[in-house]
CHARMM-style PDB file with segment names, atoms N, HN, CA, C and O in Angstrom:
ATOM      1  N   MET     1      72.620 208.300 112.120  1.00  0.00      PROA
ATOM      2  CA  MET     1      73.257 207.390 110.657  1.00  0.00      PROA
ATOM      3  C   MET     1      74.581 207.377 110.762  1.00  0.00      PROA
ATOM      4  O   MET     1      75.183 206.388 111.178  1.00  0.00      PROA
ATOM      5  N   VAL     2      75.261 208.657 110.335  1.00  0.00      PROA
ATOM      6  HN  VAL     2      74.772 209.461 109.997  1.00  0.00      PROA
ATOM      7  CA  VAL     2      76.578 208.605 110.437  1.00  0.00      PROA
ATOM      8  C   VAL     2      77.066 207.204 111.590  1.00  0.00      PROA
ATOM      9  O   VAL     2      77.078 205.985 111.418  1.00  0.00      PROA
ATOM     10  N   TRP     3      77.249 207.641 112.185  1.00  0.00      PROA
ATOM     11  HN  TRP     3      77.239 208.631 112.326  1.00  0.00      PROA
ATOM     12  CA  TRP     3      76.760 206.415 113.460  1.00  0.00      PROA
ATOM     13  C   TRP     3      77.731 205.411 112.620  1.00  0.00      PROA
ATOM     14  O   TRP     3      78.943 205.225 112.517  1.00  0.00      PROA
ATOM     15  N   ARG     4      76.256 204.741 111.950  1.00  0.00      PROA
ATOM     16  HN  ARG     4      75.271 204.893 112.034  1.00  0.00      PROA
ATOM     17  CA  ARG     4      76.493 203.451 111.878  1.00  0.00      PROA
ATOM     18  C   ARG     4      77.752 203.483 109.803  1.00  0.00      PROA
ATOM     19  O   ARG     4      78.626 202.820 109.243  1.00  0.00      PROA
ATOM     20  N   GLU     5      76.828 204.845 109.546  1.00  0.00      PROA
ATOM     21  HN  GLU     5      76.118 205.383 110.000  1.00  0.00      PROA
ATOM     22  CA  GLU     5      77.629 204.378 107.885  1.00  0.00      PROA
ATOM     23  C   GLU     5      79.923 204.022 108.743  1.00  0.00      PROA
ATOM     24  O   GLU     5      80.803 203.307 108.262  1.00  0.00      PROA
ATOM     25  N   GLU     6      79.955 204.749 109.780  1.00  0.00      PROA
ATOM     26  HN  GLU     6      79.241 205.329 110.171  1.00  0.00      PROA
ATOM     27  CA  GLU     6      81.638 204.864 110.397  1.00  0.00      PROA
ATOM     28  C   GLU     6      81.274 202.931 110.465  1.00  0.00      PROA
ATOM     29  O   GLU     6      81.447 201.937 109.761  1.00  0.00      PROA
ATOM     30  N   GLU     7      80.633 203.337 111.920  1.00  0.00      PROA
ATOM     31  HN  GLU     7      80.492 204.145 112.492  1.00  0.00      PROA
ATOM     32  CA  GLU     7      81.461 201.742 111.694  1.00  0.00      PROA
ATOM     33  C   GLU     7      80.661 200.785 110.440  1.00  0.00      PROA
ATOM     34  O   GLU     7      81.342 199.819 110.097  1.00  0.00      PROA
ATOM     35  N   LEU     8      80.241 200.828 110.215  1.00  0.00      PROA
ATOM     36  HN  LEU     8      79.688 201.613 110.493  1.00  0.00      PROA
ATOM     37  CA  LEU     8      80.377 200.419 109.074  1.00  0.00      PROA
ATOM     38  C   LEU     8      81.232 200.013 108.275  1.00  0.00      PROA
ATOM     39  O   LEU     8      81.119 198.905 107.751  1.00  0.00      PROA
ATOM     40  N   LEU     9      82.250 200.825 108.025  1.00  0.00      PROA
ATOM     41  HN  LEU     9      82.342 201.725 108.451  1.00  0.00      PROA
ATOM     42  CA  LEU     9      84.093 201.123 106.840  1.00  0.00      PROA
ATOM     43  C   LEU     9      84.202 200.804 107.417  1.00  0.00      PROA
ATOM     44  O   LEU     9      84.222 199.574 107.402  1.00  0.00      PROA
ATOM     45  N   ALA    10      84.422 201.571 108.725  1.00  0.00      PROA
ATOM     46  HN  ALA    10      84.405 202.571 108.737  1.00  0.00      PROA
ATOM     47  CA  ALA    10      85.197 200.647 109.651  1.00  0.00      PROA
ATOM     48  C   ALA    10      85.249 198.853 109.091  1.00  0.00      PROA
ATOM     49  O   ALA    10      85.816 198.088 108.310  1.00  0.00      PROA
ATOM     50  N   THR    11      84.706 198.894 109.644  1.00  0.00      PROA
ATOM     51  HN  THR    11      84.245 199.515 110.278  1.00  0.00      PROA
ATOM     52  CA  THR    11      84.315 197.232 109.474  1.00  0.00      PROA
ATOM     53  C   THR    11      85.087 196.459 108.194  1.00  0.00      PROA
ATOM     54  O   THR    11      86.039 195.685 108.303  1.00  0.00      PROA
ATOM     55  N   GLU    12      84.572 196.782 107.234  1.00  0.00      PROA
ATOM     56  HN  GLU    12      83.799 197.410 107.146  1.00  0.00      PROA
ATOM     57  CA  GLU    12      84.974 197.022 105.898  1.00  0.00      PROA
ATOM     58  C   GLU    12      86.304 196.986 105.580  1.00  0.00      PROA
ATOM     59  O   GLU    12      86.800 195.966 105.101  1.00  0.00      PROA
ATOM     60  N   ILE    13      87.340 198.593 105.920  1.00  0.00      PROA
ATOM     61  HN  ILE    13      86.938 199.421 106.309  1.00  0.00      PROA
ATOM     62  CA  ILE    13      88.467 198.273 106.238  1.00  0.00      PROA
ATOM     63  C   ILE    13      89.637 197.643 106.760  1.00  0.00      PROA
ATOM     64  O   ILE    13      90.842 197.783 106.551  1.00  0.00      PROA
ATOM     65  N   LEU    14      88.356 196.283 108.125  1.00  0.00      PROA
ATOM     66  HN  LEU    14      87.377 196.169 108.294  1.00  0.00      PROA
ATOM     67  CA  LEU    14      89.444 196.301 108.361  1.00  0.00      PROA
ATOM     68  C   LEU    14      89.136 194.424 107.675  1.00  0.00      PROA
ATOM     69  O   LEU    14      90.071 193.650 107.466  1.00  0.00      PROA
ATOM     70  N   ALA    15      87.927 194.132 107.487  1.00  0.00      PROA
ATOM     71  HN  ALA    15      87.168 194.760 107.657  1.00  0.00      PROA
ATOM     72  CA  ALA    15      87.994 193.159 106.681  1.00  0.00      PROA
ATOM     73  C   ALA    15      89.123 192.620 105.507  1.00  0.00      PROA
ATOM     74  O   ALA    15      89.389 191.519 105.024  1.00  0.00      PROA
ATOM     75  N   ASN    16      89.627 193.990 105.323  1.00  0.00      PROA
ATOM     76  HN  ASN    16      89.411 194.884 105.715  1.00  0.00      PROA
ATOM     77  CA  ASN    16      89.521 193.972 103.851  1.00  0.00      PROA
ATOM     78  C   ASN    16      91.293 193.006 103.815  1.00  0.00      PROA
ATOM     79  O   ASN    16      91.715 191.923 103.409  1.00  0.00      PROA
ATOM     80  N   MET    17      92.071 194.765 104.817  1.00  0.00      PROA
ATOM     81  HN  MET    17      91.728 195.645 105.147  1.00  0.00      PROA
ATOM     82  CA  MET    17      92.901 194.573 105.793  1.00  0.00      PROA
ATOM     83  C   MET    17      93.406 193.553 105.787  1.00  0.00      PROA
ATOM     84  O   MET    17      94.392 193.374 105.072  1.00  0.00      PROA
ATOM     85  N   LEU    18      92.651 192.066 106.966  1.00  0.00      PROA
ATOM     86  HN  LEU    18      91.850 192.211 107.547  1.00  0.00      PROA
ATOM     87  CA  LEU    18      93.034 191.282 106.960  1.00  0.00      PROA
ATOM     88  C   LEU    18      93.026 189.553 106.726  1.00  0.00      PROA
ATOM     89  O   LEU    18      93.501 188.531 107.222  1.00  0.00      PROA
ATOM     90  N   ARG    19      91.879 190.136 105.284  1.00  0.00      PROA
ATOM     91  HN  ARG    19      91.494 190.966 104.881  1.00  0.00      PROA
ATOM     92  CA  ARG    19      91.477 188.893 104.638  1.00  0.00      PROA
ATOM     93  C   ARG    19      91.513 189.568 103.645  1.00  0.00      PROA
ATOM     94  O   ARG    19      90.312 189.611 103.376  1.00  0.00      PROA
ATOM     95  N   GLY    20      92.198 190.357 102.596  1.00  0.00      PROA
ATOM     96  HN  GLY    20      93.173 190.322 102.814  1.00  0.00      PROA
ATOM     97  CA  GLY    20      91.484 190.293 101.304  1.00  0.00      PROA
ATOM     98  C   GLY    20      90.185 191.574 100.942  1.00  0.00      PROA
ATOM     99  O   GLY    20      89.735 192.248 101.869  1.00  0.00      PROA
ATOM    100  N   TYR    21      89.667 191.781  99.400  1.00  0.00      PROA
ATOM    101  HN  TYR    21      90.033 191.234  98.647  1.00  0.00      PROA
ATOM    102  CA  TYR    21      89.416 192.593  98.764  1.00  0.00      PROA
ATOM    103  C   TYR    21      88.224 191.309  98.611  1.00  0.00      PROA
ATOM    104  O   TYR    21      88.458 190.257  98.015  1.00  0.00      PROA
ATOM    105  N   GLY    22      87.198 191.572  99.136  1.00  0.00      PROA
ATOM    106  HN  GLY    22      87.008 192.426  99.620  1.00  0.00      PROA
ATOM    107  CA  GLY    22      85.315 191.081  99.201  1.00  0.00      PROA
ATOM    108  C   GLY    22      85.473 189.700 100.247  1.00  0.00      PROA
ATOM    109  O   GLY    22      85.585 188.492 100.040  1.00  0.00      PROA
ATOM    110  N   HSD    23      85.439 190.254 101.035  1.00  0.00      PROA
ATOM    111  HN  HSD    23      85.348 191.236 101.203  1.00  0.00      PROA
ATOM    112  CA  HSD    23      86.064 189.552 101.818  1.00  0.00      PROA
ATOM    113  C   HSD    23      85.160 189.901 103.261  1.00  0.00      PROA
ATOM    114  O   HSD    23      85.214 189.465 104.411  1.00  0.00      PROA
ATOM    115  N   PHE    24      84.335 190.888 102.584  1.00  0.00      PROA
ATOM    116  HN  PHE    24      84.291 191.242 101.650  1.00  0.00      PROA
ATOM    117  CA  PHE    24      83.207 191.157 103.633  1.00  0.00      PROA
ATOM    118  C   PHE    24      81.775 191.784 103.413  1.00  0.00      PROA
ATOM    119  O   PHE    24      81.984 192.468 102.411  1.00  0.00      PROA
ATOM    120  N   PHE    25      81.233 191.859 103.547  1.00  0.00      PROA
ATOM    121  HN  PHE    25      81.063 191.305 104.362  1.00  0.00      PROA
ATOM    122  CA  PHE    25      79.664 190.449 102.991  1.00  0.00      PROA
ATOM    123  C   PHE    25      78.631 191.567 105.140  1.00  0.00      PROA
ATOM    124  O   PHE    25      78.749 191.156 106.294  1.00  0.00      PROA
ATOM    125  N   MET    26      77.965 192.657 104.718  1.00  0.00      PROA
ATOM    126  HN  MET    26      77.869 192.991 103.781  1.00  0.00      PROA
ATOM    127  CA  MET    26      76.873 193.473 104.921  1.00  0.00      PROA
ATOM    128  C   MET    26      75.415 191.878 104.547  1.00  0.00      PROA
ATOM    129  O   MET    26      75.164 191.225 103.534  1.00  0.00      PROA
ATOM    130  N   VAL    27      74.962 191.873 105.654  1.00  0.00      PROA
ATOM    131  HN  VAL    27      75.165 192.404 106.476  1.00  0.00      PROA
ATOM    132  CA  VAL    27      73.577 191.266 105.261  1.00  0.00      PROA
ATOM    133  C   VAL    27      72.259 191.988 106.274  1.00  0.00      PROA
ATOM    134  O   VAL    27      72.423 192.616 107.320  1.00  0.00      PROA
ATOM    135  N   SER    28      71.608 191.829 105.933  1.00  0.00      PROA
ATOM    136  HN  SER    28      71.475 191.319 105.084  1.00  0.00      PROA
ATOM    137  CA  SER    28      70.010 193.236 106.348  1.00  0.00      PROA
ATOM    138  C   SER    28      69.118 191.627 106.962  1.00  0.00      PROA
ATOM    139  O   SER    28      68.972 190.464 106.586  1.00  0.00      PROA
ATOM    140  N   ARG    29      68.635 192.670 108.311  1.00  0.00      PROA
ATOM    141  HN  ARG    29      68.754 193.615 108.616  1.00  0.00      PROA
ATOM    142  CA  ARG    29      67.958 192.363 108.645  1.00  0.00      PROA
ATOM    143  C   ARG    29      67.031 191.930 107.793  1.00  0.00      PROA
ATOM    144  O   ARG    29      66.830 192.156 106.600  1.00  0.00      PROA
ATOM    145  N   GLY    30      65.905 190.542 109.476  1.00  0.00      PROA
ATOM    146  HN  GLY    30      66.068 190.358 110.445  1.00  0.00      PROA
ATOM    147  CA  GLY    30      65.186 190.201 107.997  1.00  0.00      PROA
ATOM    148  C   GLY    30      63.931 189.280 108.819  1.00  0.00      PROA
ATOM    149  O   GLY    30      63.520 189.331 109.978  1.00  0.00      PROA
ATOM    150  N   ARG    31      63.466 188.252 107.396  1.00  0.00      PROA
ATOM    151  HN  ARG    31      63.800 188.210 106.454  1.00  0.00      PROA
ATOM    152  CA  ARG    31      63.651 186.537 108.680  1.00  0.00      PROA
ATOM    153  C   ARG    31      64.835 186.226 109.277  1.00  0.00      PROA
ATOM    154  O   ARG    31      65.977 186.643 109.085  1.00  0.00      PROA
ATOM    155  N   ARG    32      64.403 185.467 109.995  1.00  0.00      PROA
ATOM    156  HN  ARG    32      63.476 185.128 110.151  1.00  0.00      PROA
ATOM    157  CA  ARG    32      65.901 184.694 110.900  1.00  0.00      PROA
ATOM    158  C   ARG    32      66.136 183.844 110.365  1.00  0.00      PROA
ATOM    159  O   ARG    32      67.338 183.579 110.342  1.00  0.00      PROA
ATOM    160  N   GLU    33      64.852 182.547 109.342  1.00  0.00      PROA
ATOM    161  HN  GLU    33      63.876 182.761 109.361  1.00  0.00      PROA
ATOM    162  CA  GLU    33      65.171 181.731 108.742  1.00  0.00      PROA
ATOM    163  C   GLU    33      66.652 181.798 107.705  1.00  0.00      PROA
ATOM    164  O   GLU    33      67.703 181.167 107.819  1.00  0.00      PROA
ATOM    165  N   ILE    34      66.122 183.097 106.417  1.00  0.00      PROA
ATOM    166  HN  ILE    34      65.268 183.609 106.324  1.00  0.00      PROA
ATOM    167  CA  ILE    34      65.845 183.463 106.010  1.00  0.00      PROA
ATOM    168  C   ILE    34      67.948 184.081 105.513  1.00  0.00      PROA
ATOM    169  O   ILE    34      68.968 183.686 104.950  1.00  0.00      PROA
ATOM    170  N   THR    35      67.362 185.248 106.271  1.00  0.00      PROA
ATOM    171  HN  THR    35      66.533 185.569 106.729  1.00  0.00      PROA
ATOM    172  CA  THR    35      68.807 185.677 106.300  1.00  0.00      PROA
ATOM    173  C   THR    35      69.701 184.425 107.094  1.00  0.00      PROA
ATOM    174  O   THR    35      70.791 184.380 106.523  1.00  0.00      PROA
ATOM    175  N   ALA    36      69.643 183.274 108.322  1.00  0.00      PROA
ATOM    176  HN  ALA    36      68.757 183.310 108.786  1.00  0.00      PROA
ATOM    177  CA  ALA    36      70.353 182.113 108.180  1.00  0.00      PROA
ATOM    178  C   ALA    36      70.717 181.969 106.964  1.00  0.00      PROA
ATOM    179  O   ALA    36      71.528 182.791 106.538  1.00  0.00      PROA
ATOM    180  N   GLN    37      70.344 181.142 106.263  1.00  0.00      PROA
ATOM    181  HN  GLN    37      69.685 180.474 106.609  1.00  0.00      PROA
ATOM    182  CA  GLN    37      70.701 180.398 105.358  1.00  0.00      PROA
ATOM    183  C   GLN    37      71.125 181.854 104.632  1.00  0.00      PROA
ATOM    184  O   GLN    37      72.326 181.626 104.485  1.00  0.00      PROA
ATOM    185  N   THR    38      71.014 182.598 104.329  1.00  0.00      PROA
ATOM    186  HN  THR    38      70.038 182.784 104.448  1.00  0.00      PROA
ATOM    187  CA  THR    38      71.856 183.684 102.923  1.00  0.00      PROA
ATOM    188  C   THR    38      73.889 183.463 103.776  1.00  0.00      PROA
ATOM    189  O   THR    38      74.959 183.136 103.262  1.00  0.00      PROA
ATOM    190  N   VAL    39      73.579 183.770 104.884  1.00  0.00      PROA
ATOM    191  HN  VAL    39      72.710 184.036 105.302  1.00  0.00      PROA
ATOM    192  CA  VAL    39      75.161 183.968 105.956  1.00  0.00      PROA
ATOM    193  C   VAL    39      75.542 182.872 106.305  1.00  0.00      PROA
ATOM    194  O   VAL    39      76.473 182.830 107.110  1.00  0.00      PROA
ATOM    195  N   GLY    40      74.836 181.397 105.722  1.00  0.00      PROA
ATOM    196  HN  GLY    40      74.080 181.431 105.068  1.00  0.00      PROA
ATOM    197  CA  GLY    40      75.692 180.148 105.363  1.00  0.00      PROA
ATOM    198  C   GLY    40      75.936 180.036 104.518  1.00  0.00      PROA
ATOM    199  O   GLY    40      76.673 179.100 104.210  1.00  0.00      PROA
ATOM    200  N   ARG    41      75.460 180.945 103.584  1.00  0.00      PROA
ATOM    201  HN  ARG    41      74.861 181.706 103.835  1.00  0.00      PROA
ATOM    202  CA  ARG    41      74.898 180.611 101.830  1.00  0.00      PROA
ATOM    203  C   ARG    41      77.244 181.190 101.217  1.00  0.00      PROA
ATOM    204  O   ARG    41      78.274 180.786 100.677  1.00  0.00      PROA
ATOM    205  N   LEU    42      76.503 182.459 102.009  1.00  0.00      PROA
ATOM    206  HN  LEU    42      75.666 182.787 102.448  1.00  0.00      PROA
ATOM    207  CA  LEU    42      77.915 183.436 101.398  1.00  0.00      PROA
ATOM    208  C   LEU    42      78.965 182.420 102.533  1.00  0.00      PROA
ATOM    209  O   LEU    42      79.944 181.965 101.941  1.00  0.00      PROA
ATOM    210  N   LEU    43      78.915 182.182 103.436  1.00  0.00      PROA
ATOM    211  HN  LEU    43      78.120 182.551 103.918  1.00  0.00      PROA
ATOM    212  CA  LEU    43      80.190 181.321 104.137  1.00  0.00      PROA
ATOM    213  C   LEU    43      80.628 180.523 102.980  1.00  0.00      PROA
ATOM    214  O   LEU    43      81.405 181.126 102.240  1.00  0.00      PROA
ATOM    215  N   PHE    44      80.367 179.480 102.682  1.00  0.00      PROA
ATOM    216  HN  PHE    44      79.736 178.990 103.284  1.00  0.00      PROA
ATOM    217  CA  PHE    44      80.031 178.381 102.742  1.00  0.00      PROA
ATOM    218  C   PHE    44      80.194 177.681 101.340  1.00  0.00      PROA
ATOM    219  O   PHE    44      80.949 176.729 101.141  1.00  0.00      PROA
ATOM    220  N   GLU    45      79.521 178.178 100.553  1.00  0.00      PROA
ATOM    221  HN  GLU    45      78.908 178.950 100.715  1.00  0.00      PROA
ATOM    222  CA  GLU    45      79.292 178.087  99.007  1.00  0.00      PROA
ATOM    223  C   GLU    45      80.505 178.874  97.914  1.00  0.00      PROA
ATOM    224  O   GLU    45      79.962 179.544  97.035  1.00  0.00      PROA
ATOM    225  N   ARG    46      81.963 178.866  97.876  1.00  0.00      PROA
ATOM    226  HN  ARG    46      82.403 178.322  98.590  1.00  0.00      PROA
ATOM    227  CA  ARG    46      82.333 179.452  97.643  1.00  0.00      PROA
ATOM    228  C   ARG    46      82.443 180.191  96.158  1.00  0.00      PROA
ATOM    229  O   ARG    46      83.044 181.224  95.862  1.00  0.00      PROA
ATOM    230  N   LYS    47      81.528 179.159  95.200  1.00  0.00      PROA
ATOM    231  HN  LYS    47      81.039 178.320  95.441  1.00  0.00      PROA
ATOM    232  CA  LYS    47      81.433 180.060  94.222  1.00  0.00      PROA
ATOM    233  C   LYS    47      79.705 179.986  93.060  1.00  0.00      PROA
ATOM    234  O   LYS    47      79.215 179.746  91.957  1.00  0.00      PROA
ATOM    235  N   LEU    48      79.432 180.522  94.808  1.00  0.00      PROA
ATOM    236  HN  LEU    48      79.830 180.717  95.704  1.00  0.00      PROA
ATOM    237  CA  LEU    48      77.756 181.143  94.477  1.00  0.00      PROA
ATOM    238  C   LEU    48      78.598 182.040  93.732  1.00  0.00      PROA
ATOM    239  O   LEU    48      79.808 182.262  93.676  1.00  0.00      PROA
ATOM    240  N   LYS    49      77.176 182.644  92.975  1.00  0.00      PROA
ATOM    241  HN  LYS    49      76.193 182.464  93.021  1.00  0.00      PROA
ATOM    242  CA  LYS    49      78.074 184.490  92.316  1.00  0.00      PROA
ATOM    243  C   LYS    49      76.806 185.573  92.962  1.00  0.00      PROA
ATOM    244  O   LYS    49      75.582 185.659  93.060  1.00  0.00      PROA
ATOM    245  N   ARG    50      78.533 186.558  93.429  1.00  0.00      PROA
ATOM    246  HN  ARG    50      79.527 186.488  93.349  1.00  0.00      PROA
ATOM    247  CA  ARG    50      77.467 187.627  94.340  1.00  0.00      PROA
ATOM    248  C   ARG    50      77.361 188.587  93.695  1.00  0.00      PROA
ATOM    249  O   ARG    50      77.982 189.042  92.734  1.00  0.00      PROA
ATOM    250  N   ALA    51      75.961 189.107  94.651  1.00  0.00      PROA
ATOM    251  HN  ALA    51      75.456 188.737  95.431  1.00  0.00      PROA
ATOM    252  CA  ALA    51      75.658 190.760  93.405  1.00  0.00      PROA
ATOM    253  C   ALA    51      75.176 191.263  95.170  1.00  0.00      PROA
ATOM    254  O   ALA    51      74.862 190.759  96.249  1.00  0.00      PROA
ATOM    255  N   TYR    52      75.428 192.806  94.405  1.00  0.00      PROA
ATOM    256  HN  TYR    52      75.683 193.215  93.529  1.00  0.00      PROA
ATOM    257  CA  TYR    52      74.266 193.812  95.539  1.00  0.00      PROA
ATOM    258  C   TYR    52      73.473 194.393  95.584  1.00  0.00      PROA
ATOM    259  O   TYR    52      73.893 195.516  95.865  1.00  0.00      PROA
ATOM    260  N   LEU    53      72.025 194.413  95.444  1.00  0.00      PROA
ATOM    261  HN  LEU    53      71.685 193.501  95.216  1.00  0.00      PROA
ATOM    262  CA  LEU    53      71.577 194.575  95.034  1.00  0.00      PROA
ATOM    263  C   LEU    53      71.241 196.492  95.247  1.00  0.00      PROA
ATOM    264  O   LEU    53      70.247 197.052  95.709  1.00  0.00      PROA
ATOM    265  N   SER    54      72.055 196.857  94.896  1.00  0.00      PROA
ATOM    266  HN  SER    54      72.862 196.401  94.520  1.00  0.00      PROA
ATOM    267  CA  SER    54      71.892 197.958  96.144  1.00  0.00      PROA
ATOM    268  C   SER    54      70.708 199.568  95.174  1.00  0.00      PROA
ATOM    269  O   SER    54      70.971 200.359  94.268  1.00  0.00      PROA
ATOM    270  N   PHE    55      69.760 199.380  95.842  1.00  0.00      PROA
ATOM    271  HN  PHE    55      69.546 198.738  96.578  1.00  0.00      PROA
ATOM    272  CA  PHE    55      67.466 199.649  96.173  1.00  0.00      PROA
ATOM    273  C   PHE    55      67.098 199.280  97.294  1.00  0.00      PROA
ATOM    274  O   PHE    55      67.062 198.248  97.964  1.00  0.00      PROA
ATOM    275  N   PRO    56      66.708 200.816  97.403  1.00  0.00      PROA
ATOM    276  CA  PRO    56      65.811 200.888  98.690  1.00  0.00      PROA
ATOM    277  C   PRO    56      64.843 199.524  99.364  1.00  0.00      PROA
ATOM    278  O   PRO    56      63.967 199.639 100.220  1.00  0.00      PROA
ATOM    279  N   MET    57      65.057 198.923  99.052  1.00  0.00      PROA
ATOM    280  HN  MET    57      65.769 198.829  98.356  1.00  0.00      PROA
ATOM    281  CA  MET    57      63.578 197.771  98.883  1.00  0.00      PROA
ATOM    282  C   MET    57      62.377 198.172 100.223  1.00  0.00      PROA
ATOM    283  O   MET    57      61.160 198.161 100.039  1.00  0.00      PROA
ATOM    284  N   SER    58      63.020 198.497 101.503  1.00  0.00      PROA
ATOM    285  HN  SER    58      64.009 198.505 101.652  1.00  0.00      PROA
ATOM    286  CA  SER    58      61.980 198.168 102.955  1.00  0.00      PROA
ATOM    287  C   SER    58      61.165 199.229 103.168  1.00  0.00      PROA
ATOM    288  O   SER    58      60.798 199.518 104.307  1.00  0.00      PROA
ATOM    289  N   HSD    59      60.808 199.901 102.122  1.00  0.00      PROA
ATOM    290  HN  HSD    59      61.106 199.666 101.197  1.00  0.00      PROA
ATOM    291  CA  HSD    59      59.146 200.422 101.822  1.00  0.00      PROA
ATOM    292  C   HSD    59      58.518 199.561 100.633  1.00  0.00      PROA
ATOM    293  O   HSD    59      57.834 199.920  99.675  1.00  0.00      PROA
ATOM    294  N   VAL    60      58.804 198.783 100.872  1.00  0.00      PROA
ATOM    295  HN  VAL    60      59.360 198.491 101.650  1.00  0.00      PROA
ATOM    296  CA  VAL    60      57.524 197.375  99.849  1.00  0.00      PROA
ATOM    297  C   VAL    60      57.110 196.079 100.285  1.00  0.00      PROA
ATOM    298  O   VAL    60      56.600 195.125  99.698  1.00  0.00      PROA
ATOM    299  N   THR    61      57.512 196.321 101.646  1.00  0.00      PROA
ATOM    300  HN  THR    61      57.926 197.097 102.123  1.00  0.00      PROA
ATOM    301  CA  THR    61      56.659 194.765 102.810  1.00  0.00      PROA
ATOM    302  C   THR    61      56.310 194.289 102.354  1.00  0.00      PROA
ATOM    303  O   THR    61      56.553 193.117 102.064  1.00  0.00      PROA
ATOM    304  N   ASP    62      54.799 195.625 101.756  1.00  0.00      PROA
ATOM    305  HN  ASP    62      54.602 196.577 101.992  1.00  0.00      PROA
ATOM    306  CA  ASP    62      53.729 195.028 101.722  1.00  0.00      PROA
ATOM    307  C   ASP    62      52.998 195.002 100.457  1.00  0.00      PROA
ATOM    308  O   ASP    62      51.772 195.098 100.419  1.00  0.00      PROA
ATOM    309  N   LEU    63      53.787 194.862  99.342  1.00  0.00      PROA
ATOM    310  HN  LEU    63      54.783 194.783  99.372  1.00  0.00      PROA
ATOM    311  CA  LEU    63      53.706 194.424  98.032  1.00  0.00      PROA
ATOM    312  C   LEU    63      54.244 193.847  97.591  1.00  0.00      PROA
ATOM    313  O   LEU    63      55.286 194.095  96.982  1.00  0.00      PROA
ATOM    314  N   PRO    64      53.618 192.685  97.773  1.00  0.00      PROA
ATOM    315  CA  PRO    64      53.670 191.416  96.943  1.00  0.00      PROA
ATOM    316  C   PRO    64      54.360 191.770  95.721  1.00  0.00      PROA
ATOM    317  O   PRO    64      55.468 192.264  95.513  1.00  0.00      PROA
ATOM    318  N   ASN    65      53.379 191.374  94.933  1.00  0.00      PROA
ATOM    319  HN  ASN    65      52.479 190.973  95.102  1.00  0.00      PROA
ATOM    320  CA  ASN    65      53.822 191.440  92.869  1.00  0.00      PROA
ATOM    321  C   ASN    65      55.528 192.506  92.921  1.00  0.00      PROA
ATOM    322  O   ASN    65      56.275 192.123  92.020  1.00  0.00      PROA
ATOM    323  N   THR    66      56.062 193.511  93.667  1.00  0.00      PROA
ATOM    324  HN  THR    66      55.455 193.822  94.398  1.00  0.00      PROA
ATOM    325  CA  THR    66      57.021 194.019  94.261  1.00  0.00      PROA
ATOM    326  C   THR    66      57.977 192.820  93.888  1.00  0.00      PROA
ATOM    327  O   THR    66      58.490 192.287  92.905  1.00  0.00      PROA
ATOM    328  N   LEU    67      57.889 192.686  95.648  1.00  0.00      PROA
ATOM    329  HN  LEU    67      57.471 193.119  96.447  1.00  0.00      PROA
ATOM    330  CA  LEU    67      58.404 191.710  96.082  1.00  0.00      PROA
ATOM    331  C   LEU    67      58.594 190.451  95.004  1.00  0.00      PROA
ATOM    332  O   LEU    67      59.804 190.234  95.063  1.00  0.00      PROA
ATOM    333  N   VAL    68      58.272 189.922  94.467  1.00  0.00      PROA
ATOM    334  HN  VAL    68      57.288 190.099  94.419  1.00  0.00      PROA
ATOM    335  CA  VAL    68      59.174 188.778  94.073  1.00  0.00      PROA
ATOM    336  C   VAL    68      59.651 189.235  92.061  1.00  0.00      PROA
ATOM    337  O   VAL    68      59.840 188.504  91.088  1.00  0.00      PROA
ATOM    338  N   GLU    69      59.668 190.190  92.172  1.00  0.00      PROA
ATOM    339  HN  GLU    69      59.515 190.783  92.963  1.00  0.00      PROA
ATOM    340  CA  GLU    69      59.890 190.817  90.918  1.00  0.00      PROA
ATOM    341  C   GLU    69      61.307 191.106  91.558  1.00  0.00      PROA
ATOM    342  O   GLU    69      62.215 191.119  90.728  1.00  0.00      PROA
ATOM    343  N   ILE    70      61.680 191.343  92.882  1.00  0.00      PROA
ATOM    344  HN  ILE    70      60.942 191.332  93.556  1.00  0.00      PROA
ATOM    345  CA  ILE    70      62.970 191.032  93.569  1.00  0.00      PROA
ATOM    346  C   ILE    70      63.445 189.451  93.758  1.00  0.00      PROA
ATOM    347  O   ILE    70      64.392 188.789  93.332  1.00  0.00      PROA
ATOM    348  N   ASP    71      62.815 189.304  94.231  1.00  0.00      PROA
ATOM    349  HN  ASP    71      62.045 189.841  94.576  1.00  0.00      PROA
ATOM    350  CA  ASP    71      63.497 187.674  94.630  1.00  0.00      PROA
ATOM    351  C   ASP    71      63.688 186.650  93.457  1.00  0.00      PROA
ATOM    352  O   ASP    71      64.406 185.653  93.525  1.00  0.00      PROA
ATOM    353  N   ARG    72      62.709 187.158  92.024  1.00  0.00      PROA
ATOM    354  HN  ARG    72      62.126 187.968  91.968  1.00  0.00      PROA
ATOM    355  CA  ARG    72      63.145 187.010  91.437  1.00  0.00      PROA
ATOM    356  C   ARG    72      64.587 187.459  90.521  1.00  0.00      PROA
ATOM    357  O   ARG    72      65.261 186.584  89.978  1.00  0.00      PROA
ATOM    358  N   LEU    73      64.943 188.894  90.436  1.00  0.00      PROA
ATOM    359  HN  LEU    73      64.396 189.605  90.878  1.00  0.00      PROA
ATOM    360  CA  LEU    73      66.363 189.676  90.264  1.00  0.00      PROA
ATOM    361  C   LEU    73      68.112 188.978  91.289  1.00  0.00      PROA
ATOM    362  O   LEU    73      69.330 188.803  91.238  1.00  0.00      PROA
ATOM    363  N   SER    74      67.377 188.907  91.756  1.00  0.00      PROA
ATOM    364  HN  SER    74      66.388 189.049  91.797  1.00  0.00      PROA
ATOM    365  CA  SER    74      68.163 188.056  93.182  1.00  0.00      PROA
ATOM    366  C   SER    74      68.276 187.752  92.905  1.00  0.00      PROA
ATOM    367  O   SER    74      69.148 188.175  92.147  1.00  0.00      PROA
ATOM    368  N   ARG    75      67.786 185.992  92.568  1.00  0.00      PROA
ATOM    369  HN  ARG    75      67.077 185.649  93.184  1.00  0.00      PROA
ATOM    370  CA  ARG    75      68.137 185.009  91.937  1.00  0.00      PROA
ATOM    371  C   ARG    75      68.834 185.013  91.093  1.00  0.00      PROA
ATOM    372  O   ARG    75      69.674 184.114  91.134  1.00  0.00      PROA
ATOM    373  N   ARG    76      68.897 185.992  89.873  1.00  0.00      PROA
ATOM    374  HN  ARG    76      68.214 186.722  89.840  1.00  0.00      PROA
ATOM    375  CA  ARG    76      69.227 185.942  88.527  1.00  0.00      PROA
ATOM    376  C   ARG    76      70.476 185.382  88.320  1.00  0.00      PROA
ATOM    377  OT1 ARG    76      70.919 185.266  87.177  1.00  0.00      PROA
TER     378      ARG     76
END
């Protein structure tokens, strides 16, 4: 876990140095279609509002009602 955090930090620092703050995005692995769509939207829809949903979500993959609430929050 330490190595992963160091890799993320180094990548974020490099992105901030090269392009300035706000050009670093971390996209979780998930369903391929949704992840690819998310990356495309982050890259090309400049006026799209961005939010960092900072809470663990991997343990709720088998809870459909909770997933609906998370999706509703992220769309808002």
